[in-house]
Wavefront OBJ file of the C-alpha trace (Angstrom):
o trace
v 146.139 123.838 46.136
v 143.512 126.283 44.672
v 141.008 123.303 45.460
v 142.212 123.568 48.922
v 141.721 127.874 49.052
v 138.127 127.097 47.760
v 137.199 124.264 50.301
v 138.588 126.739 53.298
v 136.626 129.786 51.643
v 133.307 127.720 51.892
v 133.980 126.492 55.260
v 134.830 130.154 56.736
v 131.235 131.340 54.945
v 129.335 128.810 56.330
v 130.471 129.190 59.590
v 129.954 133.141 59.452
v 126.118 132.232 58.381
v 125.832 129.770 61.324
v 127.385 131.999 63.858
v 124.800 134.873 62.382
v 122.102 132.488 63.006
v 122.950 131.311 66.311
v 123.746 134.821 67.599
v 119.799 135.310 66.971
v 120.245 137.188 64.040
v 116.518 136.870 62.591
v 113.681 139.077 62.027
v 111.176 136.545 63.667
v 110.073 137.568 67.025
v 110.757 135.248 69.995
v 107.411 134.019 71.039
v 106.059 131.803 73.771
v 102.327 130.636 73.345
v 100.408 128.648 75.703
v 98.787 126.861 73.225
v 99.824 124.386 70.341
v 97.211 125.277 67.879
v 97.794 127.335 64.643
v 99.511 130.504 64.270
v 96.553 132.413 63.114
v 93.553 133.294 64.923
v 90.465 134.990 63.703
v 90.335 138.547 64.059
v 86.844 138.809 65.524
v 87.988 136.364 68.440
v 90.684 138.771 69.852
v 89.308 140.385 72.539
v 92.015 142.021 73.950
v 95.891 142.521 73.248
v 98.386 143.524 76.143
v 101.766 145.426 75.582
v 103.780 145.372 78.931
v 107.160 146.920 79.623
v 108.337 145.118 82.212
v 111.317 146.661 84.456
v 112.765 146.667 87.659
v 113.477 149.622 90.157
v 116.644 150.622 88.440
v 116.757 150.882 84.727
v 119.384 151.528 82.514
v 119.245 153.991 79.388
v 118.075 151.141 77.118
v 115.387 149.602 79.367
v 113.755 153.050 79.725
v 114.263 153.827 76.100
v 112.741 150.715 75.140
v 109.373 151.598 77.343
v 109.588 155.103 76.351
v 109.266 154.076 72.512
v 106.188 151.851 73.099
v 104.531 153.962 74.839
v 104.686 156.710 72.286
v 104.373 154.255 69.429
v 101.040 152.678 71.129
v 99.464 156.407 71.966
v 100.115 157.674 68.815
v 98.864 154.911 66.486
v 96.185 153.053 68.422
v 94.273 156.072 70.015
v 90.434 154.306 69.529
v 92.004 150.589 70.518
v 93.415 152.215 73.899
v 90.267 153.851 74.561
v 87.867 150.825 73.582
v 89.986 148.664 76.133
v 91.038 146.341 73.095
v 94.355 147.169 73.488
v 96.283 147.720 76.892
v 99.436 149.152 77.483
v 101.533 149.941 80.758
v 104.568 150.027 82.243
v 105.037 147.539 85.060
v 107.767 147.094 87.827
v 108.026 143.554 88.093
v 110.078 143.836 91.350
v 106.894 145.542 93.004
v 104.965 142.765 95.207
v 101.429 144.105 93.600
v 103.216 143.206 90.307
v 104.076 139.720 91.139
v 101.126 137.629 89.670
v 101.326 139.439 86.296
v 105.358 139.050 85.945
v 105.109 135.411 86.763
v 101.410 135.123 83.902
v 104.127 136.189 81.417
v 107.402 134.663 82.550
v 109.308 137.807 83.147
v 112.753 137.293 84.192
v 114.144 141.070 83.619
v 113.426 144.315 81.524
v 111.274 143.171 78.585
v 108.716 144.043 76.422
v 105.506 141.443 76.013
v 102.680 141.180 74.371
v 99.738 139.284 75.041
v 96.742 137.997 73.379
v 93.409 137.050 74.467
v 91.194 135.136 72.420
v 88.075 132.567 72.818
v 90.311 129.941 73.008
v 92.735 131.152 75.612
v 95.771 133.533 76.073
v 98.996 133.713 73.894
v 102.304 135.544 75.208
v 105.689 136.483 73.538
v 108.358 138.472 74.397
v 109.782 140.971 71.638
v 113.363 141.074 71.712
v 113.819 142.645 68.225
v 112.685 146.177 69.930
v 116.079 145.995 71.528
v 117.934 146.117 68.133
v 115.993 149.211 67.162
v 116.273 151.728 70.174
v 118.509 153.698 68.004
v 116.193 154.259 65.343
v 112.694 155.645 66.683
v 110.794 155.333 62.911
v 111.985 151.823 62.387
v 110.934 151.315 66.050
v 107.684 152.646 65.563
v 106.937 150.826 62.299
v 107.793 147.340 63.211
v 105.949 147.595 66.699
v 102.983 148.820 65.349
v 102.975 146.426 62.512
v 103.253 143.884 65.204
v 100.239 145.264 67.280
v 98.106 145.637 64.369
v 98.730 141.720 63.563
v 98.106 140.702 66.871
v 94.861 142.617 66.867
v 93.943 140.952 63.823
v 94.570 137.598 64.954
v 97.811 137.192 63.568
v 100.390 135.133 65.756
v 103.290 134.596 63.278
l 1 2 3 4 5 6 7 8 9 10 11 12 13 14 15 16 17 18 19 20 21 22 23 24 25 26 27 28 29 30 31 32 33 34 35 36 37 38 39 40 41 42 43 44 45 46 47 48 49 50 51 52 53 54 55 56 57 58 59 60 61 62 63 64 65 66 67 68 69 70 71 72 73 74 75 76 77 78 79 80 81 82 83 84 85 86 87 88 89 90 91 92 93 94 95 96 97 98 99 100 101 102 103 104 105 106 107 108 109 110 111 112 113 114 115 116 117 118 119 120 121 122 123 124 125 126 127 128 129 130 131 132 133 134 135 136 137 138 139 140 141 142 143 144 145 146 147 148 149 150 151 152 153 154 155 156 157 158
């Protein structure tokens, strides 16, 4: 009987871990790349990084917060990169016809935060979903996004 209880306890633990993993409980950002090359490119080859907050005509409070915190983080921590044009930030209404080409380039399907990296070999893009889990902690959001943008500016696509 004790062995049966131990077995069921182990099964429950494994199920909980499995559900956590399949539910997206991970610290790795979702990435989509136009290249199947390695995850790191040299910093000298990064020409520009774009951070776009895509949204629609109407936004919920969370969608607005994702964009506002991204804008504040970028404007506060990357002044020189913004001035030089090496880093670009914008709120983009994906439902407006003038933004259709950009939304298609990134593969936007809804309100989202995307990062694009241009280097000598091409264009790499990623939708970052972790920011949605950090909107209630402004400091954690800013630290996370700052670290991520620094990595991209330095050619680290991991």
